[in-house]
N, C-alpha and C positions, 0 to 999 in steps of 0.2 A: 855880225849885223843878222848871220843866221839865228842864232839863238834869242834875237829880241822877237825876229818874223815867228819864229816857232809860238812863241810865248802869245803874241799878238793872235795867232792865229787861233790858238786854244781859247781865249778867252769868247772872240768873236764864236767861236762854235761852242763854246757854256753857255752862250746868249739867247746863242739860238733855240739851243735845246729847252733851256728856261721858258722862253717864247712860246714854243710850240706845245710845252706841257701846260703853259696857264690858257692856250687855246683852244687844246682839247679840254680843258677841264671846264671855261665857260661854253663851251659848245655843248657840253654833257649838259650842264645846268640849261642852258635853254631847251634843250630838248624835254628834259624832265617838267619845264614850267608850262613849256606848249600842249604836253602831255594832260594836265589836268587842267589846260583853259578851254579845250576844244569841246567836253560836253556841257561846257556852261554856254559857251557860242554855238554848239548846234540845238540844245534848248532854248534860248533864244530865238533862233531863227524858226525855228520849228513851233514856236507859241505856247512851249511848255517849260518846268524845269527836271532836268536831267532823270530825278527819282519818278516824275510820272512818266516820262517816256518808258522807264525798264518795269514799273509797275501795271500803267493802264493801259489796256490791252483794246478795249472799247469802250464808251461812252457809259455813263448811268444809264440803267434802265429807266423809263417812264413811268409815275404811278397809275394806276388803273382797277377798276373796278369789275368782274366778271359776275354777273347773274344769271342765274341759274332757276329756271320755272317750267313747269310742263309744258309741252307746245299747248296742249289743248283741255280745257278746264271745265265745268259745267257748272252752272247756277246751283247754290246752295250747299252745294260738297268743298269743305276745307281741303285746302292744300299748301304746300311749305313753298315760300320764295326766300332762295339762297342765295349769298354774295361771298366772294371773297375780294381782300384790297392787298394787293400788291404793291413791293415796294411802297409803302407809307414811312414815314417818317413823323414821331410823335402821337400823341392821344387823339384818336377818333373816336364821335357819334356819327351814326347813319339815317338815315330815312328813306322813306318808299314813297314813290309816285306813281297812280297811275292816270294815263289818257283817261278822256270822255268819251262816252259810246251812250247811245240813244236808252237809256231802263234801265242803266248799270250804275249799281252803289256797291262799297266794300265795306266788311266789317272785318275790325282788327281788333286784337287781346288787349284786357287791359290790366296793370298790374294787379286788382282785387280779382282775374277770373273769369271775368263777364269780354263784354264785345262791345264795341262802339261803332258806329259808323261814321265811313269817312269820306267824303265828298271829293269828285275826282280835282286831278290837278292840283292835289293839296297834300303836301308831306306830312307825314307820322311819323310815327316808331314809340309808342307810348309806354314799350316794357323795353325801352334800352336795347333792343337788341344787336347783336353784334357782326351776326352770322346767319342768322334765319328769324323768321317768323312765318304763323299760319294764319292766312288770310280766307275769307270767304264772299264769294264773289257772289252778288242777288242782280239777277238779269230778270226783268220784266218783258212780257212779249213773247212772241215766238220765233225772232228773229233770233240770229248767233251773233254776236261781238267780236271786233277785232281790239287789242286792247294793248297798248305797251306799258308794260309797268318799271321804272327807273329808280335804281338806288344811288342816294348822294351820301360821298364821303366830305362830313365836315371837321375840320379842324376845331377842336376842343380850345385851344389857345388864343385864336383869334375870330372865330366862325364862317370863316371861310370854308364854301366847299372848293376842295381842290380835283374832286375825282368824280365821274359817275359810269355810270354802265347801266344798260338796258335790255328788253329782253321782248318781242312781241308774242302773243300768244290769242288763239281762239275760246272764246267763253261759249259754251251750248246754253239752249233755256233748259228749265227744267223739265225732266218728265211730264205730262202732262198730269193733271192732281187725280184723274180719274183713271190713275194705272190701275190696273186689275188687282186685286187684290191673289192673296194665296187662298189655296183650298179650303173651307169652312167647314164641309162636312167630310167625313170617310167613315164607312160602315164597313162591315163582314159579315160574312155566314159560313161560316164553320161546317163542313159535310163529311161526315167520316167513314170511312170504306170497311170494307170485312177484313181485319187483320191479316197477316199472313203468316203461317205459321213457321217457314222457316225462310228468311232474308236472304239475298246474295244479291252477284252483283252492284251495279250502282242504281243510287235515287238519279230523277230523271224530271227538273221541275218546266213545267209547261203553260205558257201565257195564251189565253183566248180572248178575246173582247166579244161579250155580248149581244148588246146593243149600247144606242147613245140618243140621247134624248135635248135638245134645246127650248126650253119654256122662258119665254121672255129674256132674260139677261142670265138665266141659270142653264149649265150645263152639268146634264149627270151621266157618266161614264160606267157602265157595266161590266167588269171584266172576271176569269177566273185563273186565279193559279192550281195545276194539279199537278199531284206526282205519278208518272204513269212510267217511273222506274221498277226497280224488281227489288229498290232497299228504301231504308228509313234517310229521309232527308232530317238531318238536327236541327233543333230550335238555331235562331240567330240567325237568319238569312233575310233579305231584305229586298225591297223592289221601289224603283224609281218611275215616276210620271214623268213625260214630256208635256204641259200644257202650253197650247198656243194664247199666250197672253202678250202682251206687249210689253216688249224688251227682255220675254223666255222668261221660264221657270220651271225649276223641277219640283217634283215632289218628292221629298223621302221619305219612308213608310217607317216605322219602328221596329224592331229586332221581330220576326214571327215566329210562330208555333213549329214543332216539329211536324211533318207530313210523312205518313206511313204511303205504302203503293197503295196508288186509288184515291186516296186522302185529297181534299180540297177547300179552296176558299173561294168564295163569291164576293166579290168586293164592287161597292159603290163607290167612286168618287164623283164628286161634287165641286163645282168653282165657278165663278164669274164668267160671266162671256159677256165683253162689254166693247166686242167690236164693234156690235152696235152705234155706237158714240163717235166713230171714227169714219163710218163709211157715208159718203152722199153727206158730207157736215151742211149745212145750213149755210145759204151766202145771203149777202144783203143787195138790194138793187136800188138805186136812187136817180127815178126819173125826174129828167132835167130840158131844158130847150133844147133837142135835139145831140144831147151828148150823153156820155155812158159813162158809167161809175159805179160798180161794181167788184164787192169781193165776194171771195168761195176758198176751200183748203181745200189739199191734197191729199193725205195719208200714203206715208210711204211704208205703211207697215211696221214706221217707230216714230215717227213725230206727223204733226198737220203743218203745212208748208201755206203760206196765203197767197191766194195769186188775186190780183189787183188790176180790174181794166179800167183807165181812167184816160180819156181824150175831153175832158171837160177843160174851159176855162179857169186858171187859177186864179184870177179876182173874184173874190169874196161878193159878188153880186147874186150869185143861187143861192137860193134856202132850200137847200139835198133833204130832202123828207124821205127816210129811211123804210122801205118794204122789206118785212121780214119776211122770208120764204120758209115754207116747214119742211126739215130734211126729211127725205124719203130712205128710210132703211131698209134694206136689201142685203142681211146678210149672210143670207144661201150664195151669194155670187164672191163670197171670201172662202176660200181654202184655207182651212184653220188643221195644220197636222197634228195628229195627237198618239203619242205613244208609253207603251208600259214595257218596262223592262226587269224579268223577276231575276235576284242574285247576280248585278253587277259587281258586285266585289269577288266574287269567285269564292265564296263559303263553301259550297257545295260542292263534291265531287262528281259533277252530274255528267251522265251518260251522253247527250246532246247539249249545245249550246243552243241550235238551228232554230229550236221553238221557245228560248226563253223571250224574246220579244215580240208583242204584237202592236200594230198600229192600225190606224183609219183616219181619211180627211173628215171631219166635221164640219155641216153643210146647215 
């Protein structure tokens, strides 16, 4: 009996061991399957695939157009407008649009090399530019204008605009057509001195203004440059004259001759005096039944600004008859500085620089 029981126990134990091994194997297989299933479960739960969770750390960047243009422009002067198209897909064409403003138009280049006037709120790009185009604003009148430029990115496959970019600028009116011109006459007279037998030390170029005269719209300034030193000033030096013209103007002379001690040159510099065209500008008054409508201009040293007084009704029942008032020119009320500097480039080893510049105020 003991032998049979022992055999039975051995069989039971063998079956138990086999069952335990089977359970362990099944458990390991289940863990492996679970490890493969977890990423898909998490990906489905989060709304994306496992690969997207591993590689996409942020959302795709939005498509955009950035426009670059100078903040202040001047009527009649060419300027570039450029743009960059970020995160685009496919092929694109670009168009430029500018907003409407009183008296404003825009000239755009043509493939033939000329230009064409383009009205406002009208897309254009005659040269099929992809990143920049040069335009010319044309503004009539004396008032500046605020204008917004917009660049449209249009897909070539479907013709749809997928991105835009804008920039707002200020356009200034053209400097008055009567802007003073450059000097029209410069004369000189060389006055030699007795040559010094022995030269020593340094030259010294000194400038003095002899006289000035205003005749009508013409200014004449006489000044002298003299070598008051003890050595020769070699040829090649120049002088600059700061002229009181609208917007400023610097006259630069040609290279001048050598000056020995005591030598001098007397210059006469003539230029247009057009300030009279801006001082006390003409005004227009409109007599009406008890109301006032008047226009005048104020000159700030660079531009004329329009002043309007209007307390009249807006309905067109009045027949305004302008009365032209002749301006009273009084250029003496305007201080106009004039100066001349000899050897501004320091080409001469000058003994003193304190006497190189002379100035006065024209009246």
